[in-house]
C-alpha positions in Angstrom: 0.5 -0.3 0.1 0.9 3.5 -1.2 1.6 6.2 1.5 -1.6 8.2 -1.0 -3.6 4.7 0.4 -2.7 5.6 3.9 -3.5 9.1 3.6 -6.8 8.5 2.5 -8.4 6.5 4.7 -7.2 9.4 6.9 -9.4 11.9 5.0 -12.2 9.7 5.0 -11.6 9.2 8.8 -11.5 13.1 9.1 -14.3 13.9 6.7 -17.0 11.6 8.7 -15.6 13.0 11.8 -16.6 16.5 10.2 -20.2 15.9 9.2 -20.7 13.7 12.6 -20.3 16.9 14.5 -22.4 19.3 11.5 -25.2 17.2 12.8 -25.0 17.5 16.3 -24.3 20.9 16.0 -27.8 21.4 13.8 -29.1 19.5 16.8 -28.0 21.6 19.4 -29.2 24.9 17.6 -32.4 24.0 16.7 -33.6 23.1 20.1 -31.6 25.7 21.4 -34.2 27.7 18.8 -36.9 25.6 20.0 -36.5 26.7 23.4 -36.0 30.3 23.2 -39.4 30.1 21.5 -41.4 29.4 24.1 -39.1 31.9 27.1 -41.5 34.7 26.6 -44.5 32.1 28.8 -42.5 32.6 31.6 -42.6 37.0 31.0 -46.4 36.4 30.8 -46.2 34.9 33.9 -44.2 37.2 35.5 -46.3 40.4 35.0 -48.8 38.5 35.6 -48.6 37.9 38.8 -46.4 40.6 40.1 -49.7 42.7 39.1 -52.2 40.5 41.6 -49.7 40.9 43.7 -49.6 44.4 44.1 -53.4 43.9 44.0 -53.3 44.1 48.3 -50.9 45.9 50.5 -48.7 43.9 51.6 -45.5 46.0 52.4 -46.7 46.9 55.5 -46.2 42.7 56.5 -43.8 40.9 58.5 -43.1 37.8 57.2 -39.2 35.6 57.0 -40.0 34.9 53.5 -40.2 38.9 52.5 -38.7 40.6 55.5 -35.7 38.9 56.9 -32.9 40.1 58.7 -30.9 36.5 59.7 -27.1 37.2 58.7 -27.5 32.9 57.9 -26.7 31.9 54.3 -27.8 29.5 51.2 -25.3 29.6 48.0 -28.0 27.1 45.8 -25.5 26.6 42.8 -27.6 25.1 39.8 -24.9 23.0 37.0 -25.7 21.3 33.7 -25.5 17.6 33.4 -25.3 18.0 28.9 -21.8 17.5 27.1 -19.1 19.8 25.3 -20.7 22.2 28.1 -17.6 22.3 31.1 -15.9 25.1 30.7 -19.7 27.1 31.2 -20.0 24.7 34.7 -16.6 26.0 35.5 -17.6 29.5 34.9 -20.5 28.9 37.2 -18.5 27.8 39.8 -15.7 30.4 40.7 -18.8 32.7 40.2 -19.7 30.5 43.2 -16.9 31.1 45.1 -16.5 35.1 44.3 -20.1 34.7 46.2 -18.4 32.5 49.2 -15.8 35.0 49.2 -18.4 38.0 50.2 -19.7 36.0 52.4 -17.9 32.9 54.3 -20.2 31.6 56.2 -22.6 30.4 53.5 -23.2 26.7 52.7 -23.6 25.5 49.8 -26.7 23.4 48.3 -25.9 22.3 44.8 -27.7 21.2 42.2 -26.0 18.7 39.7 -23.4 16.1 39.4 -21.0 18.2 37.2 -21.3 21.2 40.2 -21.4 18.5 43.2 -17.9 17.2 41.5 -15.9 20.0 41.1 -17.0 21.3 44.8 -16.3 18.8 46.6 -12.5 18.4 44.6 -11.9 21.9 46.0 -12.8 21.2 49.6 -15.8 22.5 50.3 -19.2 21.4 52.0 -22.4 20.5 50.4 -25.2 20.2 52.8 -27.6 19.4 50.4 -27.8 18.3 47.2 -29.9 16.9 44.2 -27.3 15.2 41.4 -31.0 13.1 39.2 -32.8 16.6 38.1 -32.8 15.5 34.7 -34.4 12.2 35.4 -36.7 12.9 38.2 -38.2 16.5 36.0 -37.0 19.4 36.7 -40.6 20.5 38.2 -40.5 18.1 40.7 -37.5 18.9 42.0 -38.1 22.5 41.9 -41.2 22.3 43.9 -38.3 19.7 46.4 -36.2 22.6 46.5 -38.6 25.4 46.8 -39.6 23.2 50.1 -35.9 22.8 51.2 -35.1 26.5 51.4 -38.8 27.9 52.7 -38.1 24.9 55.7 -34.9 26.1 56.1 -36.1 30.0 56.1 -39.0 29.7 58.5 -37.2 27.3 60.8 -34.7 30.1 61.1 -31.5 28.2 60.2 -31.0 30.9 57.3 -32.3 34.0 56.3 -30.6 34.3 52.3 -30.5 32.3 49.6 -28.4 33.1 46.5 -28.7 31.5 43.2 -25.8 31.0 40.8 -26.4 29.3 37.4 -25.1 29.7 33.7 -27.3 32.7 32.6 -28.4 32.1 28.2 -28.1 36.6 27.5 -28.7 36.0 23.8 -27.3 33.2 21.2 -24.1 33.1 20.8 -23.2 34.7 25.1 -23.7 32.4 27.9 -22.1 34.0 32.0 -22.9 32.6 35.2 -25.5 34.5 37.1 -25.8 34.9 40.6 -29.7 36.3 41.8 -30.9 36.8 44.8 -33.8 34.6 45.4 -34.8 35.2 50.0 -36.3 37.0 51.1 -37.7 38.2 48.2 -38.3 42.0 48.4 -38.0 42.0 44.4 -42.0 41.8 45.0 -42.7 44.5 46.6 -41.6 47.3 45.4 -43.9 48.1 42.5 -46.8 47.2 44.9 -45.3 50.0 46.8 -46.4 52.1 43.6 -49.6 50.9 42.8 -51.6 50.0 46.0 -52.6 53.4 46.7 -55.1 52.3 43.6 -56.6 49.4 45.4 -58.3 51.2 48.3 -61.6 48.9 47.8 -60.1 45.3 47.8 -61.5 42.4 49.9 -59.1 40.9 51.9 -61.1 37.1 53.0 -57.5 36.2 54.1 -54.9 36.9 56.8 -52.5 39.5 54.8 -49.5 37.1 56.5 -50.2 34.1 55.3 -51.3 35.4 51.6 -47.9 36.5 51.7 -46.3 33.2 52.6 -48.2 31.3 49.8 -48.0 34.1 47.4 -43.5 34.2 48.1 -43.8 30.4 48.1 -45.6 30.3 44.5 -43.0 33.2 43.4 -39.8 30.6 44.2 -41.2 27.4 42.8 -41.6 29.8 39.9 -38.3 31.4 39.7 -36.4 28.5 40.6 -38.4 26.4 37.3 -37.3 29.5 35.4 -33.8 29.1 36.6 -34.0 25.4 35.1 -35.5 26.2 31.9 -32.7 29.0 31.3 -30.0 27.0 32.4 -30.7 24.3 29.8 -31.0 27.6 27.1 -27.5 28.0 28.5 -26.5 24.2 27.8 -28.3 24.4 24.7 -26.3 27.7 23.4 -22.9 27.1 25.0 -22.8 23.4 23.4 -24.0 25.5 19.9 -21.0 27.3 20.5 -19.0 24.7 21.5 -19.7 22.6 18.4 -19.2 25.2 15.8 -15.9 26.2 17.6 -14.9 22.2 17.2 -16.4 22.0 14.1 -14.3 24.9 12.2 -11.5 23.4 13.6 -11.8 19.9 12.0 -12.9 21.5 8.6 -8.8 23.2 9.0 -7.5 20.0 9.4 -9.6 17.8 6.9 -8.4 20.8 4.3 -4.8 19.7 5.9 -5.0 16.4 5.0 -6.6 16.6 2.2 -3.4 18.8 1.1 -1.6 16.1 2.6 -2.9 13.3 0.7 -2.5 15.1 -2.9 0.9 15.6 -1.9 1.7 12.2 -1.0 -0.3 10.9 -3.9 2.0 12.7 -5.8 4.9 11.4 -4.5 3.6 8.1 -5.2 3.6 8.8 -9.0 7.2 10.1 -8.6 7.8 7.2 -6.9 6.2 4.9 -10.2 8.2 6.7 -12.4 10.7 6.7 -11.1 11.2 3.6 -10.7 9.9 2.5 -14.4 12.5 4.8 -15.2 14.6 2.8 -13.7 13.6 -0.5 -14.3 13.6 1.0 -18.4 17.7 1.6 -17.5 18.8 -1.3 -16.4 17.2 -3.7 -19.1 19.0 -1.1 -22.2 23.1 -1.7 -19.9 
């Protein structure tokens, strides 16, 4: 077998790999756009929920989920289990460590096997984790996390919760984001501005109970929304990583093709030299 024949095998292997990466990239791309089109439903819910929250005068209600002076804190870290997103998870962990530096007494609660492995590898203690999110379902786990956080706050073990997760800024940019979840004081500013318009609202339940219920519902919704954003960020990161790999493999394919052409010419030259040498020997 000539050198060109050996290189030709390599050309075929590289071509097949380029085709495979191209298919994976197209799948990730379609997944991202399909999920992005569904993202608007969370915006509609948040607007409707805030409008409902503003109907009743909650601004003076003291509830641990909304007003809390307990300095103990939880950092909820959400990692993704998708492939080709190792760099994204690493940046999320780095952002979580920045939050830890701000409050060294804060405790880590982690969602995702990869996040658990990275933090434990850094010697960090994890007080609670969920490592089977995709198997069990995002909404079910979101409700379970909400129940855990609410219990920790209501029983006085913590007063503040910050979530660190991968955030899809747009199609080409994903980055770690830290959001304060509890106490959920962000529900109140709009309510304070608009409550004067609704003086005739009939409150059939106690304001404290309604505040707790609404804060509980809001927390479930936000955690589920963050899970959705995490998946969206993973799809975006996969697309960008696969696109980068595809560009590199196409360059490699071009290099191998050039190598094949050179090898083919070399084999032809060698054959001609051998034929010429043979004829010269016969002539002599």
